[in-house]
C-alpha positions, 0 to 999 in steps of 0.5 A, a space after each residue: 731868836 737873837 735879842 739885840 745886845 744879847 751877845 755883846 755883853 756877858 751873862 755876868 754883865 747883863 745880870 749886874 746891869 739888871 741888879 744895879 738898875 733895880 737898886 736905883 737910877 740907870 746913871 748909878 747902875 752905869 757907875 756901879 758896873 764900871 766900878 765893879 768890872 772896869 767896863 763902861 756900858 752906856 746908859 741906854 745899853 744898861 736900860 735895854 739890858 734891864 728891860 730884857 731881864 724883866 721880859 725874861 722874868 716869870 712872875 
């Protein structure tokens, strides 16, 4: 099953998006990802990656 955006970003980028989004705002996550990796990921993409990470998490 292909999840939208799954192959567009590396595992590290998806993980970083989830971690940074959980720390605060999505705008802050976007800025942190760009600062850390040099890659600009849009706010909506960070939101989607965070949602995908939450779905994968077993509670």
